[in-house]
C-alpha positions as CSV (number, residue, x, y, z in Angstrom):
1,M,21.8,42.8,143.4
2,L,18.3,43.6,143.7
3,N,17.8,44.1,139.8
4,H,19.2,40.6,139.2
5,P,16.8,38.0,141.1
6,G,18.9,35.0,140.0
7,L,22.0,36.0,141.4
8,L,20.5,37.1,144.5
9,S,18.9,33.7,145.2
10,L,22.0,32.2,144.5
11,V,24.1,34.2,146.9
12,A,21.4,33.9,149.4
13,L,21.5,30.0,149.2
14,L,25.2,30.0,149.5
15,A,25.3,32.5,152.5
16,L,22.4,31.1,154.3
17,W,23.7,27.4,153.9
18,L,27.0,28.6,155.3
19,T,25.2,30.3,158.4
20,A,23.5,27.1,158.8
21,Q,26.8,25.2,159.1
22,L,28.1,28.0,161.5
23,G,25.3,26.9,163.8
24,A,26.3,23.5,163.7
25,L,29.7,24.4,164.5
26,L,28.6,26.4,167.5
27,R,26.7,23.4,168.9
28,R,29.8,21.5,169.0
29,V,31.6,24.1,170.8
30,W,28.9,25.2,173.0
31,P,26.5,22.2,173.4
32,L,22.7,22.5,174.2
33,T,21.8,21.2,177.3
34,A,18.6,19.0,177.9
35,D,17.2,21.5,180.2
36,A,17.6,24.3,177.8
37,R,16.3,22.6,174.8
38,D,12.6,23.2,175.1
39,D,13.3,27.1,175.8
40,F,15.6,26.9,172.6
41,G,12.6,25.3,170.6
42,V,10.5,28.3,171.6
43,V,13.0,31.0,170.4
44,R,13.5,28.8,167.1
45,A,9.7,28.8,166.3
46,A,9.4,32.3,167.4
47,C,12.2,33.2,164.9
48,L,11.1,30.9,162.0
49,T,7.6,32.6,162.4
50,M,8.7,36.3,162.4
51,L,10.6,35.0,159.2
52,G,7.4,33.8,157.4
53,L,5.7,36.9,158.4
54,L,8.7,39.3,156.7
55,I,8.7,37.1,153.9
56,G,4.7,37.1,153.4
57,F,4.5,40.8,153.9
58,S,7.2,41.5,151.5
59,F,5.6,39.3,148.9
60,S,2.6,41.4,149.6
61,M,4.2,44.3,148.8
62,A,5.9,43.1,145.7
63,I,2.5,42.1,144.3
64,T,0.9,45.4,145.3
65,R,3.5,47.2,143.3
66,Y,3.1,44.8,140.2
67,D,-0.6,45.3,140.2
68,L,0.0,49.1,140.3
69,R,2.4,49.0,137.3
70,K,-0.2,46.8,135.4
71,N,-3.1,48.9,136.3
72,Y,-1.1,52.0,135.1
73,E,-0.5,50.6,131.9
74,A,-4.0,50.3,131.3
75,A,-4.6,53.8,132.2
76,E,-2.1,54.9,129.8
77,A,-3.7,53.1,127.0
78,N,-7.4,54.5,127.8
79,A,-5.9,58.1,127.9
80,I,-3.9,58.0,124.6
81,G,-7.1,56.1,123.2
82,T,-9.4,59.2,124.3
83,E,-7.1,61.6,123.1
84,Y,-7.0,60.2,119.8
85,L,-10.6,60.4,119.5
86,R,-10.9,63.9,120.9
87,A,-8.2,65.1,118.2
88,D,-11.4,65.3,116.0
89,L,-12.3,68.4,118.1
90,L,-9.3,70.3,116.9
91,P,-8.9,72.2,113.8
92,A,-8.1,69.9,110.5
93,P,-4.4,70.6,110.6
94,S,-3.8,70.3,114.0
95,A,-6.0,67.1,114.8
96,E,-4.1,65.3,111.9
97,A,-0.7,66.6,113.6
98,V,-1.6,65.2,117.1
99,R,-2.8,62.1,115.5
100,A,0.3,61.2,113.9
101,E,2.4,62.2,117.2
102,L,0.1,60.3,119.4
103,R,1.0,57.2,117.2
104,N,4.7,57.8,117.4
105,Y,4.2,58.2,121.2
106,L,2.4,55.2,121.4
107,G,5.1,53.4,120.0
108,R,7.7,54.7,122.3
109,R,5.4,53.9,125.2
110,I,5.3,50.1,124.1
111,L,8.9,50.2,123.8
112,F,9.5,51.6,127.3
113,Y,7.7,48.2,128.5
114,Q,9.4,46.0,126.4
115,S,13.3,47.3,126.3
116,R,15.9,45.8,128.7
117,S,18.7,48.0,127.4
118,E,19.9,51.0,129.4
119,E,21.1,52.8,126.4
120,E,17.8,52.3,124.4
121,L,15.8,53.3,127.5
122,R,17.5,56.7,127.7
123,Q,16.7,57.2,123.8
124,I,13.0,56.2,124.7
125,D,13.1,58.8,127.5
126,A,14.3,61.5,125.4
127,D,11.9,60.7,122.5
128,T,8.9,60.6,125.2
129,V,9.8,64.1,126.6
130,R,10.2,65.6,122.9
131,L,6.8,64.1,121.8
132,Q,5.1,65.3,124.8
133,N,6.3,69.0,124.2
134,Q,5.2,68.6,120.6
135,M,1.8,67.2,121.3
136,W,1.3,69.9,124.1
137,S,2.3,72.8,121.9
138,A,0.0,71.5,119.1
139,V,-3.2,71.5,121.5
140,H,-2.0,74.8,123.3
141,A,-1.9,76.6,120.0
142,S,-5.3,75.5,119.0
143,A,-6.8,76.3,122.4
144,S,-5.0,79.8,122.2
145,A,-6.5,80.3,118.6
146,Q,-10.0,79.3,119.4
147,P,-10.7,78.9,123.0
148,L,-13.8,76.9,122.6
149,P,-15.2,74.4,125.3
150,T,-14.7,71.6,122.7
151,I,-11.2,72.3,122.3
152,A,-10.7,72.4,126.1
153,L,-11.7,68.8,126.2
154,A,-8.9,68.0,123.7
155,V,-6.5,69.9,126.3
156,A,-7.8,68.0,129.1
157,G,-7.4,64.6,127.3
158,M,-3.8,65.6,126.5
159,N,-3.2,66.6,129.9
160,D,-4.6,63.1,131.2
161,V,-2.1,61.4,128.6
162,L,0.8,63.3,130.1
163,N,0.0,62.7,133.6
164,S,-0.6,58.9,133.2
165,Q,3.1,58.8,131.8
166,G,4.2,60.3,135.3
167,Y,2.2,57.9,137.2
168,T,3.7,55.0,135.1
169,L,7.0,56.2,135.9
170,A,6.6,56.9,139.6
171,A,5.1,53.3,139.8
172,W,8.2,51.9,138.3
173,W,10.2,53.5,140.8
174,N,8.3,52.4,143.8
175,R,10.2,49.2,144.9
176,I,10.4,47.4,148.2
177,P,12.6,49.5,150.5
178,V,16.1,48.4,151.1
179,A,15.6,48.4,154.9
180,A,13.0,45.8,154.5
181,W,15.4,43.4,152.4
182,A,17.9,43.9,155.0
183,L,15.7,42.9,158.0
184,M,14.6,39.8,155.8
185,V,18.3,38.9,155.4
186,A,18.9,39.5,158.9
187,M,16.1,37.4,160.3
188,A,16.9,34.5,157.6
189,V,20.5,34.5,158.7
190,C,19.4,34.1,162.6
191,C,16.8,31.4,161.8
192,N,19.6,29.2,159.9
193,V,21.9,29.8,162.6
194,L,19.4,28.5,165.2
195,V,18.3,25.5,162.9
196,G,22.0,24.6,162.7
197,Y,22.6,24.9,166.3
198,G,19.3,23.1,167.1
199,Q,20.4,19.7,165.2
200,R,20.2,16.9,167.9
201,S,22.8,14.6,166.5
202,A,26.5,15.5,165.2
203,N,25.9,12.7,162.5
204,A,22.9,14.3,161.1
205,S,22.6,14.6,157.4
206,P,23.9,17.8,156.1
207,V,21.3,18.0,153.5
208,L,18.8,18.7,156.1
209,L,20.9,22.0,156.7
210,L,20.1,22.9,153.2
211,V,16.3,22.8,153.3
212,L,15.6,26.3,155.0
213,P,18.2,28.2,153.1
214,L,16.7,26.7,149.8
215,V,13.2,27.6,150.6
216,V,14.2,31.2,151.7
217,A,16.4,31.6,148.6
218,I,13.4,30.6,146.4
219,S,11.0,33.0,148.3
220,F,13.8,35.9,147.6
221,L,14.0,35.0,144.0
222,L,10.1,35.3,143.7
223,I,9.9,38.5,145.6
224,A,12.7,40.2,143.7
225,D,11.7,39.0,140.3
226,I,8.1,40.6,140.7
227,D,9.6,43.6,142.3
228,S,12.0,44.0,139.5
229,P,10.1,45.9,136.6
230,R,12.5,45.1,133.9
231,T,14.8,42.1,134.9
232,G,13.9,38.5,135.8
233,F,11.2,36.3,134.3
234,I,7.9,38.2,135.5
235,H,7.1,41.5,133.6
236,V,4.2,44.0,132.8
237,V,3.1,42.8,129.3
238,P,1.9,46.2,127.6
239,Q,-1.1,44.3,126.3
240,N,-3.5,47.2,126.2
241,L,-0.9,49.7,124.6
242,V,-0.2,47.0,121.6
243,S,-3.9,46.4,121.5
244,L,-4.7,50.0,120.9
245,A,-1.6,50.3,118.5
246,E,-3.2,47.4,116.4
247,G,-6.6,49.3,116.7
248,L,-5.1,52.4,115.4
249,K,-3.4,51.0,112.3
């Protein structure tokens, strides 16, 4: 469900509203005495504060991971562009082969960011591994035949290209831990029960019990959307890779 932010927010809204209604029901069964209301207010305020801190902390985690994915996209474009220029240091046949493979590889990397299909992604991953092997074999053969410092630069550049893809993949796998989500949900449930239980009047508008669930559900939507690399509305746009592809044309 974390990969579908819209569904997550709807489920959270319904579940939290029901927990608020549960709190209102508990108030009718075990009414809150006037002497205990001040202490109850302190507990409720503390729980709401903790919920706000957890949501803010999780939002910060999601933003950090999103920025990391953006930075690695720029690093990939820089590594591919640098290696495309360093291909001139290789012998002519190998240089042309490496350039052609880098152009194909660049197209695969752009599709990696744009694709939303699992089947297409599996094909992209297979093509990426194949092209990486071919590019490394090309520069390795040149380095073995002519172990010159200039060719070593091309080999080092190709190593940066391969490493940057691995760093990108690791960043896309790095998500907010499930334990953090579980803690946020548990605290949100507790807060909504307390809000429902703390209503002063049995005739209070039921709409008031919808406010906190709605705010929390919107927060969950934003956090899950930013933390989901492929689903939702907010994605990393491969603008640096696309710009490089246009330049290589």
